[in-house]
N, C-alpha and C positions, 0 to 999 in steps of 0.2 A: 483271110486267115484261118476259117474255118477249113478251110475245103487242105488249107498244109498240113492243119494238124491231124487229121485223118486220114490224109496221106502216110502220116509219118506210120500212128496207130496200122492202118491195114500195110504198112511195106515192111511188115515187123513179124517175127511170128515168138520172142520172150519178151517178157515182162516180170517181174517182182511184183507181187502181191501182195497189199497189205490187208490181214482183217484185223481184228479187233475182240476183245475178252477183258470183262470186270477192268478195262481202264488198261489192259497189260494187251503194249501192240504185239501184232505176229507177221515177219512177211518171208515170204516163197516164192521160190525163182520156179516158172511156169510157164508155159508155153499156150499161147493159144492160134482163133482163128477168129474174124470176124460176121458178123454180117456187112451189105453190100454198101450201106449208107456209113460204118464205122458210127454205130452206135450202139449197138449190142455185140457185147465181144463175151465169148463161149469158152470154156478151160475146163481140163479137168480131173477132178479127187475120188480120195479115198473117201465112203462113208467115218472110215477111221481113222483120219487125219487132223491135227488140230485143227486146218484151215477151216475144213470143214463145221468143226462142233464152235468153234467161235462164230463163223456165218450162220448159223442156225439160233446161234443167240444177240446176233446185230449183224446186219444182212449190209449195211455199209462198206463202203469197201474202195481201196484205195491202190492204184497202179502207178507202177512208173516206167517208163517205155523209153532210149534213146535210141541217137542214130550211129555212136561210137563203132559200132560192125559194121555200116555204111561209107562211117564220115572218116573216122579214124584218126584225123587230127584234135588233138584235143581242145582247141583252141574252137571248133567250129561246129563240137557236138550238143544236137539237139538232144530234149528232154522234157518229155510230156506226162506231166498227170494227168490222169482222168479218177474223177469218184463218180461212184456210181452205185447201184441196190443190187447185190446178189439174192440170183434164184436158183431154184434147179428145172433144172429141162424136165418134163414128164412125160411128152409128146414122145414113144420109140420111135419115130419115123426119121425125128427134129435132130434126138439124143443120136439114132443109124447116123442120120446123119454127117454130125456132126465130126462122130468120131473118125466116121472116114478119113475127115478133111483133116481133120489131126495128124491121122494114122498117114498119109500120104505124102505130107513133106515132116512128120518123124515118124520113121517105120523102127526107130529105136524102143521108143515106146511102145508096142506093141503088147506085151507081156499087161501093162498099166488100161489100155484100151477095152484090157478082155477079161479083165479083170471083177469077175463078180461084183464086187462092190464100187466098182467106176460110176463117178453119180460125173455128167455132164452140169454144169453150174453157168447161168445166162449173167451177164452183169447187167444193167440194162445203164447208161452211161449218162450223165445228169452235167459232167461238164471237162471243162480241158484246161488246163493253164500249159500253155509250152513258153519253154527258158529258151532264149538263144543268147550264150555267153551266159556269164555272171548276172545283165543286169538287167536284158530286152526281156522283158515277159510280156505274154498275150494269154486274157482269162476268156474263155467263152462258156456259160451258159444255156443247157438246153431247151428248151420250150419243154416241160413237160405234159407229159402224154397221159388221158384218158378222163 
């Protein structure tokens, strides 16, 4: 089941990112890439954004990824909720590599990727919840690192 969850995550590049500050949730449509294992998610945001400020106050985030672009038929859509902890990517070489990967998949984001206030965020995945239809749910918690 875990591999199925990771495949859904790695097979997409759009998600809804949910952040929270002062008990007020905020959702953002984001593009992302993952590491090879499907246990880290990388995205870009501006330092001036609400999501960036929320993450600075509360690094716990949730993402929703679904299969509607691939499956198309409402009854067969899968929805994956990913929970994790967000941090900034500080290493310049890693940051550049992630920006390049996102730019290759989404050239229309060039202005964002080159913006001087652009920051690369990393989400360390803690758990997956896969819904396949309205009643079939599978939950997997990853072992904590460190």
